[in-house]
C-alpha positions in Angstrom: 0.0 0.0 0.0 1.2 3.5 -0.8 0.1 6.9 0.5 -2.5 8.6 -1.5 -1.3 10.5 -4.6 -0.8 14.2 -4.3 -0.9 17.0 -6.8 2.8 17.8 -6.2 5.7 15.5 -6.9 8.6 15.7 -4.3 12.1 14.5 -4.1 12.8 12.8 -0.7 16.3 11.8 0.5 16.2 9.1 3.1 19.4 8.9 5.1 20.2 6.2 7.6 22.9 7.1 10.2 26.1 5.3 10.9 26.1 2.9 13.8 28.4 3.4 16.8 30.6 0.3 17.2 28.8 -2.4 19.1 28.3 -6.1 19.7 25.6 -6.3 17.2 26.9 -4.6 14.1 29.8 -7.0 13.4 31.8 -4.3 11.6 35.1 -6.1 12.4 33.9 -9.0 10.2 33.4 -6.9 7.1 37.1 -6.9 6.0 36.9 -10.7 5.9 34.0 -10.7 3.4 33.5 -9.8 -0.3 32.8 -6.1 0.2 30.2 -6.2 2.9 30.0 -2.7 4.5 26.9 -2.7 6.7 24.9 -5.0 9.0 21.2 -5.1 7.9 19.0 -2.9 5.6 17.0 -0.6 7.9 13.5 -1.8 7.8 11.7 1.3 9.0 13.2 3.8 6.6 12.8 1.4 3.6 9.1 0.9 4.5 8.6 4.6 4.6 10.3 5.0 1.3 8.0 2.4 -0.2 4.9 4.1 1.3 5.5 7.5 -0.2 3.2 8.5 -3.1 4.1 6.7 -6.4 4.9 9.9 -8.2 7.4 11.1 -5.6 11.1 10.4 -6.3 13.0 8.7 -3.4 16.7 8.3 -2.9 18.1 6.2 -0.1 21.6 6.5 1.5 22.9 4.3 4.3 25.8 6.2 5.8 27.3 2.9 7.0 28.1 2.3 3.3 28.7 5.8 2.0 28.0 9.3 3.3 25.3 11.5 1.8 27.0 13.8 -0.6 26.5 17.4 -1.6 24.8 16.2 -4.8 22.3 14.1 -2.7 21.3 17.1 -0.6 21.2 19.4 -3.7 18.9 16.9 -5.4 16.5 16.7 -2.5 13.5 18.8 -1.4 13.3 17.2 2.1 15.2 14.7 4.1 13.9 11.7 6.2 16.0 10.2 9.0 15.4 7.3 11.4 17.4 5.4 14.0 18.0 4.2 17.5 19.3 5.9 20.7 22.9 4.9 20.0 22.7 6.7 16.6 21.5 10.0 18.2 24.7 12.0 17.5 24.8 10.8 13.9 21.1 11.7 13.3 21.7 15.2 14.7 24.7 15.4 12.4 22.6 14.5 9.3 20.1 17.2 10.3 22.8 19.8 10.7 24.2 19.0 7.2 20.8 19.0 5.6 20.0 22.4 7.2 23.1 23.7 5.5 21.3 23.2 2.2 18.1 24.8 3.5 16.2 21.5 3.6 13.4 20.5 5.9 14.3 17.3 7.9 11.9 14.8 9.4 12.9 12.2 12.0 11.0 9.0 12.9 11.8 5.7 14.4 12.2 4.2 17.9 14.5 6.9 19.4 12.5 9.9 18.6 9.3 8.0 19.5 10.6 7.4 23.0 12.5 10.7 23.5 11.2 13.5 21.2 13.0 16.1 23.4 16.3 14.7 22.3 15.8 16.2 18.8 15.1 19.9 19.1 16.8 20.8 15.8 14.6 18.7 13.5 11.8 20.3 11.6 9.3 17.4 11.8 9.2 14.8 14.6 7.3 11.6 13.5 6.3 9.9 16.8 5.0 6.4 16.6 4.5 3.9 13.9 3.4 4.1 10.3 -0.1 5.6 10.2 -2.0 8.9 10.3 1.1 10.9 11.4 2.8 9.7 8.2 -0.1 10.8 6.1 0.0 14.2 7.7 3.7 14.6 7.1 3.3 13.7 3.5 0.4 16.1 3.1 2.4 18.9 4.6 5.4 18.3 2.4 3.2 18.0 -0.7 1.7 21.4 0.1 5.1 23.0 1.0 8.5 21.2 1.3 10.3 24.2 2.8 11.3 24.4 6.5 8.4 25.3 8.8 8.8 28.3 11.1 8.9 26.1 14.2 9.2 22.4 15.0 6.1 20.3 14.1 5.4 17.2 16.2 3.2 14.6 14.5 2.0 11.6 16.6 0.4 8.5 15.2 -3.0 7.8 16.7 -4.3 5.4 14.1 -1.6 2.9 13.1 -1.7 1.4 9.6 -2.7 -2.3 9.8 0.5 -4.3 9.2 -1.3 -6.4 6.5 -1.3 -3.1 4.5 2.4 -2.4 4.9 4.2 -2.1 1.6 7.2 -4.3 0.8 10.3 -2.4 2.0 12.0 -0.6 -0.9 15.0 -3.0 -1.0 15.6 -2.0 -4.6 16.8 1.4 -3.3 19.4 -0.2 -1.1 22.7 -1.8 -2.1 21.6 -5.2 -0.7 24.8 -7.1 -1.6 26.7 -4.8 0.7 24.8 -6.0 3.8 26.0 -8.9 6.1 22.4 -10.2 6.3 18.8 -9.3 5.5 16.0 -8.5 7.9 12.3 -9.1 7.9 9.5 -8.2 10.4 6.5 -10.4 10.9 5.0 -8.9 14.1 5.3 -5.8 16.3 4.9 -5.8 20.0 5.5 -8.2 22.9 3.1 -9.5 25.6 5.7 -9.5 28.4 6.6 -6.5 30.5 10.2 -6.9 31.4 11.2 -4.0 33.6 14.0 -2.7 31.4 12.3 -3.1 28.0 10.6 -0.3 26.1 8.9 -2.5 23.5 5.5 -2.8 25.2 5.5 1.0 25.8 6.3 1.8 22.2 4.5 -0.9 20.2 2.0 -2.5 22.6 1.6 -5.9 24.3 -0.7 -7.4 21.7 1.5 -8.3 18.7 0.3 -7.0 15.4 0.9 -9.2 12.4 1.6 -9.3 8.7 0.3 -12.2 6.8 2.6 -15.2 5.9 2.0 -14.4 2.3 3.5 -10.9 2.9 6.6 -12.4 4.4 7.1 -14.8 1.5 6.9 -12.0 -1.0 9.4 -9.9 1.1 11.8 -12.8 1.2 11.5 -13.2 -2.6 12.2 -9.5 -3.1 15.3 -9.7 -0.8 16.7 -12.5 -2.9 16.0 -10.6 -6.1 17.8 -7.5 -4.7 20.9 -9.4 -3.6 20.5 -10.4 0.1 22.7 -13.4 0.8 23.5 -15.8 3.6 21.0 -15.1 6.4 17.8 -13.3 7.1 17.0 -12.1 10.6 13.4 -11.8 11.9 13.6 -8.6 13.8 10.3 -9.3 15.7 10.6 -8.3 19.3 9.6 -11.8 20.2 9.0 -14.4 17.5 6.6 -16.3 19.8 4.9 -13.3 21.1 1.9 -14.8 19.3 2.5 -18.5 19.3 -0.4 -19.3 17.0 0.9 -16.8 14.5 4.4 -18.4 14.6 2.8 -21.8 13.9 0.8 -20.3 11.0 3.9 -18.8 9.5 6.4 -21.7 9.7 4.8 -24.0 7.2 5.0 -21.2 4.6 8.7 -20.7 5.4 9.3 -24.4 5.0 7.7 -24.4 1.6 9.6 -21.2 0.6 12.9 -22.8 1.6 12.2 -25.8 -0.5 11.2 -23.6 -3.5 14.4 -21.5 -3.2 16.8 -24.4 -2.5 17.5 -23.5 1.2 19.7 -20.6 0.0 19.1 -18.6 3.1 19.5 -19.4 6.8 17.0 -17.8 9.2 17.4 -16.3 12.7 15.2 -14.6 15.2 14.6 -13.3 18.7 12.5 -15.3 21.1 11.9 -15.7 24.9 13.6 -18.7 26.5 10.2 -20.4 27.2 10.1 -21.4 23.6 11.9 -24.5 25.0 8.5 -25.6 26.2 7.1 -25.6 22.7 8.7 -28.5 20.8 6.1 -28.3 18.0 7.4 -24.8 17.2 11.1 -25.8 17.5 10.5 -28.8 15.2 9.1 -26.5 12.5 11.8 -23.9 12.9 14.4 -26.6 12.3 12.6 -27.6 9.1 12.5 -24.0 8.1 16.2 -23.8 8.5 16.4 -21.5 11.5 20.0 -21.8 12.8 20.3 -19.0 15.4 18.0 -17.6 18.1 18.7 -14.6 20.4 17.2 -15.2 23.8 17.3 -12.4 26.4 18.5 -14.6 29.3 19.8 -11.3 31.0 21.1 -13.1 34.1 21.3 -16.7 35.4 20.2 -15.4 38.9 16.5 -16.3 39.6 16.2 -13.6 42.2 17.3 -11.0 39.6 14.9 -12.4 37.0 12.0 -12.1 39.4 13.0 -8.5 40.3 13.0 -7.5 36.6 9.7 -9.2 36.0 11.2 -11.8 33.7 9.7 -14.8 35.4 9.0 -16.5 32.1 12.7 -17.2 31.9 12.2 -19.5 34.9 9.4 -21.6 33.3 12.2 -24.0 32.4 15.7 -24.2 34.0 17.9 -21.9 31.9 20.6 -24.5 31.1 17.9 -27.0 30.2 16.2 -24.5 28.0 19.4 -23.8 26.1 20.1 -27.5 25.6 16.6 -28.1 24.4 16.8 -25.3 21.8 20.3 -26.6 20.7 18.9 -30.1 20.2 16.9 -28.7 17.3 20.1 -27.4 15.7 19.5 -23.8 16.7 22.4 -21.9 18.4 21.4 -19.7 21.3 22.7 -16.2 21.5 22.2 -14.6 24.8 21.6 -11.1 26.2 23.3 -10.4 29.5 22.9 -7.4 31.8 25.4 -6.3 34.5 24.6 -3.5 37.0 21.4 -4.9 38.3 20.2 -4.0 41.8 20.7 -7.7 42.8 24.3 -7.8 41.6 27.1 -8.5 44.1 30.9 -8.4 43.9 30.7 -12.1 42.9 28.3 -11.5 39.9 31.2 -11.4 37.4 32.5 -14.8 38.5 29.0 -16.3 38.5 28.6 -15.0 34.9 31.8 -16.7 33.8 30.6 -19.9 35.4 27.4 -19.7 33.5 29.2 -19.1 30.2 31.3 -22.2 30.9 28.3 -24.3 31.8 26.1 -23.1 28.9 28.8 -23.1 26.2 27.0 -20.1 24.6 29.6 -18.5 22.3 28.0 -15.1 21.8 26.6 -13.2 24.8 25.8 -9.5 24.4 27.0 -8.3 27.8 25.7 -4.8 28.5 25.5 -2.5 31.5 22.0 -1.7 32.6 20.6 1.4 30.9 17.2 2.8 31.8 15.2 3.7 28.8 12.2 6.0 28.7 8.8 4.4 28.6 9.9 1.5 30.7 9.0 0.5 34.3 12.7 0.6 35.2 12.8 4.3 34.1 9.7 5.1 36.2 11.1 3.3 39.3 14.5 4.8 39.1 13.1 8.3 38.5 11.0 8.0 41.7 14.1 6.7 43.6 16.2 9.6 42.3 18.6 7.2 40.6 18.6 8.4 37.1 21.8 10.2 36.1 21.7 12.5 33.1 25.4 12.6 32.1 26.3 11.5 28.6 29.9 11.0 29.8 29.0 8.0 31.9 28.6 4.4 30.6 25.1 4.2 32.1 22.4 6.5 33.2 21.7 4.3 36.3 23.0 5.1 39.8 24.0 1.5 40.6 23.7 0.1 44.1 27.3 -1.1 43.8 30.1 1.5 43.2 30.0 2.7 39.6 33.7 2.1 38.9 33.4 -1.5 40.3 30.5 -2.2 37.9 32.3 -0.9 34.9 35.5 -2.8 35.9 33.4 -6.0 36.2 32.0 -5.5 32.7 35.5 -4.9 31.2 36.9 -8.0 33.0 34.0 -10.2 31.8 34.4 -9.0 28.2 38.1 -9.7 28.2 37.7 -13.2 29.7 34.6 -14.3 27.8 36.1 -13.5 24.4 39.6 -14.7 25.0 40.2 -16.3 21.6 41.0 -19.9 22.7 38.0 -20.0 25.1 35.6 -18.5 22.5 36.7 -20.9 19.8 36.4 -23.8 22.2 32.8 -22.8 22.8 32.2 -22.7 19.0 33.9 -26.2 18.7 31.3 -27.4 21.3 28.5 -25.9 19.1 29.8 -27.6 16.0 29.9 -30.9 17.8 26.6 -30.7 19.6 24.3 -28.1 18.0 25.2 -27.8 14.4 25.1 -31.5 13.9 21.4 -31.4 14.8 20.6 -28.8 12.1 18.7 -29.5 9.0 21.2 -30.4 6.3 19.6 -29.3 3.1 20.2 -31.3 -0.1 22.5 -29.8 -2.7 20.7 -27.2 -4.9 21.6 -24.9 -7.8 21.0 -21.9 -5.6 23.4 -23.0 -2.8 26.0 -24.1 -5.3 25.7 -21.1 -7.6 28.9 -19.6 -9.0 28.3 -16.4 -7.0 28.1 -18.3 -3.7 31.2 -20.4 -4.6 33.1 -17.2 -5.5 31.9 -15.5 -2.3 33.0 -18.5 -0.2 36.4 -18.7 -1.7 36.9 -15.0 -1.2 36.0 -15.2 2.5 38.1 -18.3 2.9 41.2 -16.5 1.4 40.6 -13.5 3.7 40.1 -15.6 6.8 43.2 -17.7 6.2 45.4 -14.8 5.4 44.2 -12.1 7.8 43.7 -14.4 10.8 45.7 -17.5 10.0 48.8 -15.7 8.8 48.7 -12.1 9.9 46.5 -12.4 13.0 47.7 -12.4 16.6 45.7 -15.4 17.8 46.9 -17.8 15.1 47.4 -20.8 17.5 43.8 -20.7 18.7 42.6 -20.1 15.1 44.5 -23.1 13.6 43.4 -25.4 16.4 39.8 -24.7 15.4 40.3 -24.4 11.7 42.4 -27.6 11.3 39.4 -29.7 12.4 37.1 -28.0 10.0 39.5 -28.2 7.1 40.2 -31.9 7.7 36.5 -32.7 7.6 35.9 -30.4 4.6 33.6 -28.3 6.9 34.3 -25.0 5.2 30.8 -23.5 5.7 31.1 -23.7 9.5 34.7 -22.5 9.5 33.7 -19.4 7.7 30.4 -18.6 9.5 32.1 -19.1 12.9 35.2 -17.0 12.1 33.2 -14.0 10.7 31.4 -13.7 14.1 34.3 -14.8 16.3 36.8 -12.4 14.8 34.4 -9.5 15.4 33.8 -10.6 19.0 37.5 -10.9 19.7 38.4 -7.5 18.3 35.4 -5.8 19.9 36.0 -7.3 23.3 39.6 -6.2 23.3 38.4 -2.6 22.7 35.8 -3.1 25.4 38.4 -4.2 28.0 40.4 -1.1 27.1 37.4 1.1 27.7 37.2 2.4 24.1 33.7 1.3 23.3 30.4 1.9 25.1 29.4 -0.6 27.8 25.8 -0.6 26.6 24.2 -0.8 23.2 21.7 1.9 24.4 24.3 4.3 25.9 24.7 7.7 24.3 28.1 8.3 25.9 29.9 10.6 23.5 32.9 9.0 21.8 32.8 11.4 18.9 32.6 15.2 18.7 29.1 16.4 19.5 27.1 18.1 16.7 27.2 21.9 17.0 24.0 23.4 18.3 22.0 25.3 15.6 
């Protein structure tokens, strides 16, 4: 579905800001690939681009791939920006540059929807999801694309039904430059974890696209050059269990039709371990990775943060159950909780050893607006508004001790030999349970073979010859090479290398200790 046509044709420049270095962007893996330069195509901005009136011209620039140029700004009549809290400085920078060309700039997405006061320089604030606010913005720009005399805030009251969402405009993006693709089936989550802003932003009753929409989007991604993996960015893949069961048979048929060219990944709550009927279908649909917000192995802490559903099954048992279907668990971990003690770091290291989870996104607690945590800490006077800190939370433990624990855990968890030993465990226990698709023309295409050989060359040279953890690498790689298991060698090393490099920077204190922190590590954008 597109917005209604207007009498005026406009030229809209959609700019997605650079990411700050983090666990989840995998930028240290890019030099090992065949010219990958960014993580995932930004769903929100590409959906907006596809929704604009048909006669409007749209240009999309992802500044993780290339910066918007003077020619881009001179071409445009207005600029659209979207992003998350961690991209706040970069979004303000885009606005500042666009204003240098006299352009009106509109911002939407999760950060401005949660914190509109963070963006005083933008001309239009689009608060909320695609809906009537979007139509109002389009109508205003159709009437007059110039900058309004004062900031205009447009808030969505009537959200567009997700069954009417257009296919994201993947054709505008350089899809072959992304590490993986992304797709969204649902929006919202029924749980109310204290630290999470998803229910506040998107509601507790997940809204859904149709399975047919998802299949069409997946086809379009393949047409536009997405390769390797597609990540379901749903806040919780089983937020609506019936919907997940409805979707999975369609994904299985799609995989069979396309020769299992793409692996799938998602986010889900750990209690999915109690739903073998879902896990069985996920295995058949070639899901290979699942992010679970375990947060902490401490049951007292889980109860305090209102994440009791993580205790519906013992955590280690849940991880083993998911792994038995060939799905590798990736875990979210939070340090700095009120229940933490001086021994918390050691307990976390024991949990990592017991669970054998390779990738754990270890973050310091950050209070986000529109969360119960924010409301509680505000009442307790424990919110600290200082962008120079690693967190906005006044921890119960000394701040320096919490940060030191985080740095120590990062250094120890991602020491190369230990990390690759955990991956060796995954190869032996989890990966062997995966679906092993039959050979297909799509999987064995010339492009895929060339890509694999390029990555293999880069991995062997940059890590195996020039790298500084060669011994640990060859110990892992030799087993894969002897068995002809090139696919797992490459997929593991792309992720592992990023984690090792990122963790070293973390232990030195040169990256943020939270994916949500806005601690300034680059020059602040000048005020206008």
